[in-house]
SERO-4910 file (N, C-alpha, C, O; in steps of 0.05 Angstrom, whole numbers):
BEGIN
 pado doro    nc1    nc2    nc3   cac1   cac2   cac3    cc1    cc2    cc3    oc1    oc2    oc3
  Unk    A    120   -582    238     95   -563    233     87   -565    208    103   -567    190
  Unk    A     62   -564    203     47   -568    176     47   -538    165     38   -521    182
  Unk    A     53   -529    143     48   -504    131     18   -497    130      0   -512    125
  Unk    A     17   -471    136    -13   -461    133    -19   -453    104     -2   -449     87
  Unk    A    -46   -452    100    -56   -449     75    -46   -420     67    -38   -416     44
  Unk    A    -46   -401     84    -35   -377     80     -6   -376     68      0   -364     47
  Unk    A     11   -390     82     38   -394     71     40   -406     44     56   -397     27
  Unk    A     23   -425     40     23   -441     12     13   -416     -9     28   -409    -27
  Unk    A    -10   -405     -4    -21   -384    -23     -3   -361    -27      2   -352    -49
  Unk    A      9   -350     -4     29   -330     -9     51   -336    -27     57   -321    -46
  Unk    A     63   -359    -21     83   -366    -38     76   -372    -67     91   -366    -85
  Unk    A     57   -383    -72     46   -384   -100     39   -360   -111     45   -357   -134
  Unk    A     28   -341    -98     18   -313   -105     44   -299   -115     45   -286   -137
  Unk    A     63   -301   -100     90   -282   -105    108   -297   -121    127   -284   -131
  Unk    A    107   -323   -126    127   -336   -144    115   -347   -169    129   -350   -189
  Unk    A     88   -354   -170     77   -363   -197     57   -345   -207     58   -339   -231
  Unk    A     39   -337   -192     12   -324   -203     22   -294   -211     14   -285   -233
  Unk    A     36   -279   -196     45   -251   -206     62   -252   -233     58   -238   -253
  Unk    A     81   -270   -230    101   -271   -255     86   -287   -279     84   -276   -301
  Unk    A     77   -311   -275     62   -322   -296     37   -315   -307     34   -312   -331
  Unk    A     18   -311   -288     -9   -305   -299    -13   -275   -301    -26   -267   -320
  Unk    A     -3   -256   -283     -7   -231   -287     17   -214   -301     15   -192   -311
  Unk    A     37   -229   -301     60   -217   -317     69   -186   -306     75   -167   -320
  Unk    A     68   -186   -279     76   -159   -268    108   -156   -268    123   -175   -271
  Unk    A    115   -131   -264    145   -125   -265    158   -137   -237    145   -142   -216
  Unk    A    185   -140   -241    200   -146   -215    197   -130   -196    197   -139   -173
  Unk    A    196   -103   -202    191    -84   -180    165    -85   -167    162    -79   -143
  Unk    A    146    -92   -183    119    -99   -169    120   -122   -150    108   -121   -129
  Unk    A    133   -141   -156    134   -166   -143    150   -158   -118    142   -164    -96
  Unk    A    174   -144   -120    188   -135    -96    172   -120    -75    174   -123    -50
  Unk    A    154   -102    -88    138    -84    -72    118   -101    -54    115    -99    -30
  Unk    A    104   -119    -71     84   -136    -57     96   -153    -35     86   -158    -14
  Unk    A    122   -164    -44    138   -180    -20    142   -165      1    139   -174     23
  Unk    A    150   -136     -4    155   -119     22    133   -116     39    134   -117     63
  Unk    A    108   -112     23     85   -109     39     78   -131     57     69   -127     80
  Unk    A     82   -154     47     77   -177     64     99   -183     86     94   -195    107
  Unk    A    122   -174     81    145   -175    101    134   -156    125    136   -165    148
  Unk    A    124   -133    120    113   -114    138     90   -124    153     87   -120    177
  Unk    A     72   -139    138     49   -150    150     57   -172    169     45   -174    190
  Unk    A     75   -187    162     85   -211    180     98   -200    204     94   -210    226
  Unk    A    113   -179    200    126   -163    225    103   -152    243    104   -155    268
  Unk    A     84   -140    232     60   -128    245     46   -150    264     45   -149    288
  Unk    A     38   -169    249     28   -194    264     46   -205    286     36   -211    308
  Unk    A     72   -208    281     86   -219    301     90   -201    325     87   -211    347
  Unk    A     96   -176    322    105   -155    342     82   -143    356     81   -139    380
  Unk    A     61   -138    338     37   -126    351     17   -143    361      7   -140    383
  Unk    A      9   -163    345    -12   -181    350     -2   -206    363    -20   -223    369
  Unk    A     24   -213    368     37   -234    377     27   -262    362     22   -283    374
  Unk    A     26   -259    333     23   -283    321     48   -287    304     53   -271    287
  Unk    A     63   -309    309     88   -314    293     80   -322    267     59   -333    263
  Unk    A     99   -315    248     93   -320    219     81   -345    212     62   -347    196
  Unk    A     92   -367    225     87   -395    222     58   -404    228     47   -424    218
  Unk    A     47   -386    245     22   -392    258     -1   -373    241    -25   -376    247
  Unk    A      7   -356    223    -13   -338    209    -28   -356    192    -17   -371    176
  Unk    A    -56   -354    194    -74   -367    175    -89   -349    160    -88   -325    167
  Unk    A   -106   -357    140   -121   -339    126   -145   -331    143   -157   -311    137
  Unk    A   -153   -345    161   -175   -336    179   -166   -316    199   -182   -301    209
  Unk    A   -140   -316    207   -130   -296    222   -125   -266    208   -120   -246    222
  Unk    A   -127   -265    185   -125   -243    171   -151   -229    162   -158   -228    139
  Unk    A   -164   -219    183   -189   -210    183   -187   -180    172   -165   -168    169
  Unk    A   -209   -169    166   -210   -141    159   -202   -124    180   -191   -103    175
  Unk    A   -207   -131    205   -199   -116    228   -167   -116    232   -155    -96    241
  Unk    A   -156   -139    226   -125   -139    228   -113   -124    205    -93   -110    207
  Unk    A   -127   -128    183   -113   -111    159   -114    -82    163    -96    -67    157
  Unk    A   -138    -74    174   -143    -45    179   -123    -35    202   -113    -12    201
  Unk    A   -119    -52    222    -97    -45    242    -70    -42    232    -53    -26    241
  Unk    A    -65    -62    212    -35    -58    198    -34    -34    185    -14    -19    186
  Unk    A    -58    -26    170    -54     -1    154    -51     25    173    -37     44    166
  Unk    A    -65     24    195    -63     46    215    -34     46    228    -24     67    236
  Unk    A    -22     22    232      4     15    243     26     28    223     45     40    232
  Unk    A     22     25    200     38     36    176     41     65    178     63     75    178
  Unk    A     17     79    181     14    108    182     25    119    209     39    139    210
  Unk    A     18    106    231     26    117    258     54    110    267     70    127    273
  Unk    A     58     86    267     84     74    277    107     80    258    127     92    265
  Unk    A    103     71    232    125     71    211    123    101    198    142    107    184
  Unk    A    103    118    202    103    142    192    104    143    160    116    160    147
  Unk    A     91    124    150     84    120    120     65    141    110     47    148    125
  Unk    A     68    150     88     51    168     74     22    152     68     21    128     69
  Unk    A      3    168     62    -23    156     55    -21    143     28    -35    123     23
  Unk    A     -5    152     11      0    136    -19     15    113    -11      9     93    -25
  Unk    A     32    109      6     43     86     13     26     66     25     26     42     19
  Unk    A     12     76     42     -7     58     56    -28     49     33    -35     25     34
  Unk    A    -37     63     16    -55     52     -6    -42     34    -23    -56     15    -32
  Unk    A    -16     37    -28     -2     19    -45      0     -8    -32     -1    -28    -46
  Unk    A      3     -9     -4      7    -33     11    -19    -47     10    -21    -72      7
  Unk    A    -43    -30     13    -69    -39     12    -74    -53    -15    -85    -75    -16
  Unk    A    -65    -40    -37    -67    -51    -65    -58    -79    -65    -72    -97    -74
  Unk    A    -32    -83    -55    -21   -109    -53    -36   -131    -38    -38   -154    -47
  Unk    A    -48   -122    -15    -64   -141     -2    -89   -147    -16   -100   -169    -13
  Unk    A   -101   -129    -31   -125   -132    -46   -120   -154    -68   -136   -172    -74
  Unk    A    -96   -150    -80    -87   -168   -101    -85   -194    -93    -92   -211   -109
  Unk    A    -74   -200    -68    -71   -225    -57    -97   -238    -51   -102   -261    -58
  Unk    A   -116   -221    -38   -140   -235    -30   -160   -239    -56   -180   -253    -54
  Unk    A   -153   -225    -78   -170   -232   -103   -161   -259   -110   -177   -277   -118
  Unk    A   -135   -263   -108   -123   -290   -115   -134   -311    -99   -144   -331   -108
  Unk    A   -132   -306    -74   -140   -327    -55   -169   -333    -57   -177   -356    -49
  Unk    A   -187   -314    -66   -215   -323    -71   -217   -343    -88   -231   -362    -82
  Unk    A   -203   -344   -110   -204   -366   -131   -193   -393   -122   -202   -414   -131
  Unk    A   -172   -393   -103   -160   -414    -92   -175   -426    -69   -172   -450    -64
  Unk    A   -188   -412    -55   -202   -424    -30   -232   -407    -28   -236   -389    -12
  Unk    A   -250   -416    -44   -276   -406    -43   -291   -408    -17   -311   -394    -14
  Unk    A   -285   -423      2   -296   -429     29   -294   -402     43   -313   -395     56
  Unk    A   -275   -388     41   -267   -361     53   -280   -338     41   -276   -317     53
  Unk    A   -294   -338     19   -302   -319      1   -311   -291     16   -304   -268     10
  Unk    A   -332   -299     40   -343   -278     53   -320   -262     66   -320   -238     63
  Unk    A   -301   -274     81   -283   -261     95   -261   -244     77   -251   -223     84
  Unk    A   -256   -258     54   -236   -246     34   -251   -218     23   -239   -197     19
  Unk    A   -278   -223     20   -288   -197      7   -291   -175     30   -292   -151     24
  Unk    A   -292   -182     58   -292   -160     76   -265   -146     74   -264   -121     75
  Unk    A   -241   -163     70   -220   -147     67   -216   -132     42   -202   -112     42
  Unk    A   -227   -141     19   -229   -128     -4   -246   -103     -5   -245    -86    -24
  Unk    A   -261   -101     14   -280    -81     18   -265    -58     33   -277    -36     36
  Unk    A   -242    -62     41   -227    -37     56   -220    -16     35   -205    -23     16
  Unk    A   -230     10     36   -226     27     19   -198     40     20   -185     41     41
  Unk    A   -189     51     -4   -166     67     -4   -173     94     13   -196    103     16
  Unk    A   -154    104     23   -156    130     39   -151    155     24   -131    158     10
  Unk    A   -168    171     26   -164    197      6   -143    212     19   -140    215     43
  Unk    A   -127    223      0   -108    241      6   -112    269      6   -120    280    -14
  Unk    A   -108    283     27   -114    311     27   -100    326      5    -75    323      2
  Unk    A   -115    341    -10   -105    356    -31    -87    380    -20    -96    394     -2
  Unk    A    -63    384    -30    -49    406    -20    -57    432    -35    -59    432    -60
  Unk    A    -61    450    -23    -69    478    -34    -44    491    -45    -23    494    -33
  Unk    A    -50    499    -72    -27    511    -85    -29    539    -81    -49    551    -88
  Unk    A     -5    554    -68    -10    581    -60      1    597    -86     19    589   -101
  Unk    A    -14    619    -87     -7    638   -109      6    664    -97      2    672    -74
  Unk    A     23    675   -116     33    698   -106     13    725   -110     -4    726   -128
  Unk    A     16    740    -95     -3    764    -94      8    782   -118     32    781   -124
  Unk    A    -11    800   -130      1    818   -152     26    835   -139     46    840   -153
  Unk    A     26    842   -116     48    859   -106     74    840   -102     96    849   -105
  Unk    A     71    814    -97     95    800    -96    107    796   -123    131    796   -127
  Unk    A     86    791   -146     97    789   -168    113    813   -180    133    809   -193
  Unk    A    104    835   -174    115    862   -180    143    864   -169    162    874   -181
  Unk    A    146    853   -144    171    854   -131    190    837   -143    213    845   -150
  Unk    A    181    812   -147    197    792   -162    206    802   -190    228    796   -197
  Unk    A    192    814   -205    198    822   -230    212    851   -234    222    859   -255
  Unk    A    212    863   -210    226    890   -209    209    911   -222    186    906   -231
  Unk    A    220    939   -223    202    957   -231    200    955   -263    183    967   -275
  Unk    A    218    940   -276    217    936   -306    193    919   -315    187    918   -339
  Unk    A    180    906   -297    160    886   -303    171    862   -316    158    850   -334
  Unk    A    194    856   -309    207    828   -320    222    835   -345    234    817   -357
  Unk    A    222    857   -354    237    863   -381    265    875   -375    267    897   -364
  Unk    A    285    861   -381    309    869   -376    320    886   -399    317    877   -422
  Unk    A    333    911   -395    340    924   -417    365    911   -432    379    895   -420
  Unk    A    371    917   -456    392    904   -469    420    915   -461    427    938   -459
  Unk    A    435    895   -456    462    901   -445    485    892   -465    501    875   -458
  Unk    A    486    901   -487    507    894   -506    529    913   -505    548    910   -520
***
């Protein structure tokens, strides 16, 4: 079986481009590698596309969006983890644009997938009565006990 362009580009991206041209940390490379391990698993289990059959053409914006939804719903990943996985995919597709300009339109569709906004958690404040209870009747001042 002849290797796909996706396999070639992903290997070059993880082994040559990230280390040699982008000079990213080992942890970043491992994180990006894990993103693509999960993407391969998603394609195989959910989309019935075995890893050796995945092509750049198969990696549509719809497939990537489905993958991101799968991370949140099936794997219970947080929005920040989902966004980190999307950043890795975006980085790969920016690399692929330069390697295979014939797919530029489809690559840019994937690159246009936005990060997901995280809901801001409301910081709860204590009521004045609760503060008084916590501080006690002395208002937080402890008498000297020498």
